[in-house]
N, C-alpha and C positions, 0 to 999 in steps of 0.2 A: 232096497230094503225089502224084507219079507212082507207077505200079505198079512193083514190084520189077524186072520185066523191062526196063522203060523206063530204070530207073536203070543197069542193066548195059549197055544199048545206048549211053547217053550216055557211060558210062565208057570204052567201047571207042572211041567217036568222039574223046574227049579224048586217049586214048592214041595213036590214029592220027595226030592233029595233032602231038602231041609227038614222035612218031617222025619225022615229016616234017622237024622242026627239029633232028634229031640227038639227041634225048633218049629216055628211057624212063620209062614210068609204071607204078607198082606199087600194087596193093592192099596196105594195111598194117593193122596193129592187130587189133582184135577180129573184123573181117570175115574176115580170112584164118584166124585161129584157129578160128572157128566152121565155116568151110568144111573145114578139116582134120579137125575133130571130127565133121563131118557132123551137126552139132548142130541141134536145134530151137530153140536159144537164139540162132539167127542174128540178128545185129543188123540193124535196118532201115536203119541208117546205113552209108554207104560212105565210107571214107577212102582217098584216093589220094595218093601221094607222087611228085612229078615230079623226075627227075634230069636234069641236063644242059641245062636251059633256064632262062634268066635271068627274073627276075620280070616285067619289062615284056613280054617275049615271051609268057610264060605268060598274062598278063592279056589280051593281044591275041587269042590263040587261043581263050580262053574267050569273048571277045566275039563271035567268029565262030559260036559254038554256042548262045548264049543271053545271059542278063543276069547277068554276074558280080557277086558281092557280096563286099566286103572284110570277111570275118569277123574277121581279124586280120592286116591287111596288113603291119604291122610285123614280124609273125612269119612272113610268107610264106604265109598261109592264106586261101583264097578258097572261095566256094561258087557254085552256079548256082541262080538263083531257080526255085523249084518242084521242086527235087530235094533229097533227103537225101544230098548228096554234099559232102564237104570235100576240096578240092584244095590240097595243101600242098607247099612246097619243103622239102628236107632242111635241118636246122639243128642247131647245137650249143647246149647249154644249160649255164649255170653258175649255181649257187645263190648268191643274194646276201642271203638271209634265211631265216627259219624257217618261212615259210608255204608253202602249196601253189603259189602263183603267184609266189613271190619268186625269179624266174629272169631272168638276162640272156641274151638270145637272139641268136645270130648265124646269119643265113640264108646258106647256101652250097650252091648247086645242084650243086657238083662235089666234094663231100667223099667220095662213094662210099657204097655200100650198107652196108658194115660199120660205118663211123663213124656213119651215120644210124641204124642199128638199135641201136647201143650205148646210145643215150639212152633206150630203152624200158625198162619196168619189169621184165617177166618174159620168159623165153625164148619162151613160147607166144605172147606179144604182139609179139615181134621178128621174126616171120615176114613175108616179103614175097612177093607173087605178081605176076609180070609180067602186066599186064592183057591183052596181046595173045596171048602164047604160053602162059600158064598156068604157066610155070616158077616153082617155089618156091625162094626164096632163104632159106637157113637158116644163118646164121653162128654161132648159139649153141646148137644142139641142141634147138630148140623142138619139132620133130616127135617126137623121142624122148621128151621130157618129157611131151608130150601123150599119147603111147602108154602111158607108165607112170603117167599121172595125177599128175604132180608140178608144183607151182608153184615155179619157181626164178628167182632174180634174174639179171639180165643182167650187171651190172657192180657189183662191191662198193664202188667209189668213188662212183659217181653214185647208186646206189640209195638210200642214206640221206639224200640231199639233199631228197627229197620225202617228208615224213612221211605223206602220205595213202596211200602205198603199203602201209603196215601194214594199213590198213583194206581196201584193195583186195585184198590177199592173202587176208584173212579172208573177204571176200564171194565171191571167186572159188572159194575152197575150198568154201564152202557151196553155191554155185550149180552148180558143175561136179562136185562130189563128189571133188575132188582133195585130196591132202595137200600141205603146205608143206615144202619141203626143209629139212633140219636146219640147213644153213648159212645159209639165208634166215631161218629163225626166229632164229638167233643174231644176225644183223644187225638184225632187227626189235626185238630186246631193247634195242639201243643207241639207238633213235630216239625223240626226244621228240615226242609227238603233241599236246602241250597247246596249241600255238599254232595248231592248225587251227581253222577256223570251224565253227560248229554246222551250217551248211548242208552242208558237206562230209561231216561225220560222219554226219548224217542220210541223206545221199544213198546212202552205202555200206550203212548199216544197213538202209535201206528196200529196197534191192535184195535183200539177204539174206532179209529177212522176207517179201517178196512174190514172189520169183522162185526161191527155193531149196526143194528137197524136204526139206532138213534145216537149218533156220535155226540150230539149236543149234551147228552147226559154226562159224559166224561167231564166236560168243562163246567157244567152246572154243579156237579159234586165238588169240584175243586173250588169253584166260587163259593159254595156253601160253607166250606171249611176254611176259607180265607187263604187258599194255596195256589191261586193263579200266578202270583208273583213268587219267586223271581223268574220262573221259566216262561210264563205266558203273559208277560207284562203288557205287551202291546195289545193283545186280545183283551186284557182286563180294561185297558183304557177306552175301549168302545162302550163300556157300561155308562149309560146316561147321556151319550151323544145323541142329540135329537135328530129326527128326520121329518121331511115333509109328509104330513099325514095323508095327503092325496096319493102319493106314490107308495108310502110305507105305513099303512094303517096299523101294522103289527107293533110299532113302537120304535125304540132306540136302535142304534147300530148293533149292539150286542144281540138283541132279540132277532133282528134280521139275519145276522150272521149265523146264529144257531139254527134258524129255519132253513137257511140255504144249505148248511151242513147236512141236515136231515133229508132234505130233498136230494142233495147230492148222493147220499148213501143209497138211494133207490136207483141211481144211474151209474154208479161207479163200475159196475160189472161190464158196462158198455165202453168204458173209457180205455183208450190205448195206454195211458199211464195213470192207473187208479190212485196211487199215492200222491202224485203231483196234482191230480184233479181235486182230491179232497183238501190238499193244502191250499190250493187256489180258492176253494170255497171258504176256507177258514180265514184267509188273509186279504180277500179281494177288496174289502171296504176300509182297510186301515187308514187310508188317506183321508177319510172323513174326520178323523181325530183332529187334524190340523186345518181342514178347509171349511168345516161347517160354520155357517153364519146366517144371520137373519138378513134377508134382502130388503131393498127399499119397497118391494111389493108386499112386505109382511109375510113372505114365505121363507122357509128354511131351504138353503142351498148349500151344495158342497162342490162347487165348480172346480174342475181339475183334480178331483180326488184320485183319479186313476194314476196319473203320473206322480202326484204327491205321495201316494201310498208306497211307491217303490222302495225308498230308503227305509221306511218303517217296516215294511214286509221283510226286507233284507235282514234287518236286525233280529226280527222274530225268527226267521228261518235259520240264521247263523247260530242261534241259541239252541234250537231243538231239532234241526235236520242235518244229517251228515252227508247224504249223497249229493254231489255237486250237480248231477243231471236234474235232480228234483228242484234245486234252487234255480237252475237255469230255466227250467220249464215255467216255474211260477213267475220269474222275472220277465220272461217273454210274454206270458199270457195275461198277466194282471193289467197292464195298460190297455189291453184290448177288451176287457171284460164287459164294457158297456155297449160296444159296437154291434154285436149281433142283434140284440133286441131293438136297438135304434134303427138299424138298417131294415129289419123286418117291419117295424112300425111305419117307416117311410117308404117301404117297398122300393128300395134303392135299386139302381141299375146294376146289371151284371158286373160291369167294370169296377163298381164300388165294392161289391161283396167279394169279387175275386181278389182285389187288393187286400181286403181285410183278412181273408183266409190265407193269403200268401205271407202275411206278416206273422201268422200264428205258427208256433212250433208243431202243434197238433190241431189242425183245423176242426176235426171231428169232435175233439174234447171241448173246443170253444163253443160249439153248438150245444153240447150237453150241459156246459156251464150255464148257457143262456136259459135252458130249461130249469135249472136249479135256482137261478137268480131272478126268474121271471117277475117283473114288477106288476103290480095290480093297482089300478086306480080305485080309490075308495068310492063306493057307491056307483061304480061304473064298470062296464065290461069292455071299455074302449080298447084296452090293450092288456092281454094276459100272456103275450109271447106267442109268436106265430112260428111254431116249430116246423110246420109243413113248408113254409117259405124258405126257411134256413136250410132244411135238408135238401130241398130242390136245388138251391143255389150251391150247396156244397157238392152236389152231384155234378152240376155244371162245371164248377172249379176243377174237380177231379178229372172230368172228361177233357177239359182244356189242357190240363197238365199231362195227360196221356198222349197228346198229339205230338208229332215230330216238331222240333223247334230248333232255332238257330243256336249253335254252340260255338265254342272257341275255335275248334278245328275248321268249322265252316268259314269263319272269317279269315283264318290263315290261308286256307286254300284259295280264297279270293283276294289275296294280296294284302290283307290287313295284319301286319306283323305286331306281336305283343309290344306294348309300350306303357307309358304312364297312364294313358287314357283307355287302355284295353278294358278295364273293369267298367268304366263309364259306358263304353260301347255295348258291352254285354248286358248292362243294366237296361239300356235302351231296347235291346232285343227282347229282354224279358218282359218289358212293359207291353210290347207288341204281342207277345205270347199270352199275357193276361187279357189282352183285348180280343183274343181269338183270331188274330191275323194268321192265315196259313203260312207255313214255313217259307215257301218260295217268295211270296210277297214280302214277308217280314225280312227276309235276307236282302232283298233289293232295298228296302227302306233303311235297313241297318247300315248297308254299305254306303248309301248316300249320306247318312248321318255321320259315319266315320270320316268320310271324305270332307264333310263340312267342318267338323271340329278340328281335323288335322290341318286343313287349309288355314283355318283361323289361328291355330297355334303357330304355323310356319310364318304367317304374316306378322304375328306379334313378335316372334323372334327376330325377323328381318327389321322391324321397326326399332327394336331395342338396339340391334347392332348398329343401325344408322345413327341413333342418338349418341352412341358412344364412339 
């Protein structure tokens, strides 16, 4: 794609051609919002809305400048090949169903800027900027709402027609650090979001998880307007689940999860799989929903919540996450999430930490999670997560894994032919690798082990044969 300056240059050329035909071209949507914000969140995509020019003439002038593509010609939307620019005609929309795309669209280049902007979701997104003059058109107070950090709907009649706007309000609040206007929250409470597709839900959630400094805001907004269910039902069930105040002075499982999410956001840029890492932060303690109880010692416990959380996390993931590799990542890492801080506190031996890292799909991300999840004892600094210890041990593990080690072809070359027990023999060799045994010695021990178990198998077969 072209450089950003080239995008602006072609935008001005389009606007100039439009002006020659008696029309006006405006930047619209998030591009204008981010320019007013002077934000680093500036969208790489440019949306232009052309007023006063009929569709056929618009297509012709785009042909003069490049290769136009009909992105949604029935909706009056075009693009230019090689550019991140959408060029659209103003339109009216009428809801004809409960889905995000269930709208009847009427293209009308002459409806005027106010009617065109009225179909937008929020006042901050209803701003228009003349491409040539830079004049800002603000029919609904968007600049003032941006100044005050408020997300406010444009039109109370059309806003509820698109249920995705509930999720958009939440993710904008998280990404921009804005609050949602009380009257907009009231409208959001009336909107049924159950008919949305998983892809749409995931798209907004993913923006909040990967682009927001405080992803917790996304979920807090949904909680505030009563829209965690049906999509985030398992997360909602953590509300009010108590925790031992010694380990979790912050409060219930919901509060802890939100804090872990926000700490995770400061670390996600270091993660090998940022999306999976943030989903792990979100789902790691779901097992506490079913395991939390008051112990005989008068303390709250959630024994075994790591394993118990797997099916609950799977249900949540199946509802809002599409990539199978992300589901696999969380399913692998979730049962391990307590181990890093426990081994750091106990100053466990190398063989213990090596086994832990070996179980993890992404060992480095497991250490990062430990930093996000770090437990703190109330009124004590006994344990706040020893990242130095874990990073040192991760370095040891990686060094061990880089050494020459016993492989299948080594066994075959020494007379161990593949059979039913070949995997077991290789697993034994891998244990020696984790223990730091040099390859030459590990091979000797593995060959002895293979001989032992194969002799045992032969003896068992001989005994069975004699019995029959």
